C-alpha positions in Angstrom: -197.2 -6.0 -41.8 -197.0 -2.2 -41.1 -194.3 -0.6 -39.1 -196.6 0.2 -36.1 -198.6 -3.0 -36.3 -198.3 -5.6 -33.6 -200.5 -8.2 -35.3 -201.0 -9.3 -38.9 -204.4 -8.4 -40.4 -206.6 -10.7 -42.3 -208.3 -8.7 -45.0 -211.7 -10.2 -45.3 -215.1 -8.6 -45.2 -217.1 -10.3 -42.5 -220.6 -9.8 -41.1 -220.6 -8.1 -37.8 -222.9 -6.8 -35.1 -222.0 -4.1 -32.6 -223.4 -2.2 -29.7 -222.2 0.5 -27.3 -223.6 0.7 -23.7 -226.8 -1.2 -23.4 -228.2 -0.3 -26.8 -229.3 -2.9 -29.3 -226.9 -4.6 -31.6 -226.6 -3.1 -35.1 -225.7 -5.1 -38.1 -222.5 -4.0 -39.9 -219.3 -5.5 -41.3 -215.6 -5.5 -40.6 -213.1 -5.1 -43.4 -210.3 -6.9 -41.6 -209.4 -8.6 -38.3 -206.2 -9.1 -36.4 -205.5 -10.6 -33.0 -205.5 -7.1 -31.6 -208.5 -5.5 -33.3 -210.7 -4.9 -36.4 -211.8 -2.2 -38.8 -215.6 -1.7 -38.5 -217.8 0.0 -41.1 -220.7 1.8 -39.2 -223.5 4.1 -40.3 -223.0 6.3 -37.2 -220.0 7.6 -35.3 -219.2 5.6 -32.1 -218.7 7.3 -28.8 -215.6 6.6 -26.7 -215.9 3.6 -24.4 -216.7 -0.1 -24.7 -218.0 -1.7 -27.9 -219.4 -5.2 -27.9 -218.5 -6.6 -31.4 -219.9 -9.9 -32.6 -218.2 -11.6 -35.5 -219.3 -14.7 -37.4 -216.1 -16.9 -37.8 -216.5 -20.2 -39.5 -220.2 -20.4 -38.7 -219.8 -19.5 -35.0 -220.8 -16.1 -33.4 -218.0 -14.8 -31.2 -218.4 -11.6 -29.1 -215.4 -9.5 -28.3 -215.1 -6.5 -26.0 -213.3 -3.7 -27.8 -212.6 0.0 -27.6 -212.7 2.6 -30.3 -209.1 3.5 -31.2 -209.9 5.9 -34.1 -212.7 6.8 -36.5 -212.9 8.5 -39.9 -216.0 9.7 -41.8 -216.3 8.0 -45.2 -216.7 10.1 -48.3 -220.1 11.1 -49.5 -221.6 10.7 -46.0 -221.7 6.9 -46.3 -220.9 6.3 -42.6 -217.7 5.8 -40.7 -214.6 3.6 -40.7 -213.7 2.7 -37.1 -210.6 1.1 -35.7 -211.4 -1.1 -32.8 -208.8 -2.4 -30.3 -209.8 -5.7 -28.6 -209.5 -5.7 -24.8 -209.0 -9.4 -24.5 -209.7 -11.4 -27.7 -211.0 -14.9 -27.1 -208.9 -17.8 -28.2 -211.3 -18.5 -31.0 -210.5 -15.1 -32.6 -206.7 -15.6 -32.2 -206.9 -19.1 -33.7 -209.0 -18.0 -36.6 -206.6 -15.1 -37.4 -203.5 -17.3 -37.2 -205.1 -20.0 -39.4 -206.2 -17.4 -42.0 -202.7 -15.9 -42.1 -201.1 -19.3 -42.5 -203.6 -20.3 -45.3 -203.0 -17.1 -47.2 -199.2 -17.5 -46.9 -199.5 -21.1 -48.3 -201.7 -19.8 -51.1 -199.2 -17.0 -51.9 -196.2 -19.5 -51.9 -198.1 -22.0 -54.0 -199.0 -19.1 -56.4 
């Protein structure tokens, strides 16, 4: 875990849908998820403010209210990498992350 990180990340590319304001949901993906946020890949820059992020975790769609923490343009104009901070992650997200961290630790130890 990084020096400034409060939560462990689960590095896994997951399907995601996001929207800002009352616009329609756009399909995308996240590169990793933690109890505190996620890294979203998007085709367009996101404005500051609320982001509704829907993740598919173990076959269930879970929507989380988040805020943009940072964003970075990807090379060759392929979109943006955006750090999202969850306002209040649902228990299902926290449980999924904890379970994934435990499973990966067991796999690492079992080697």
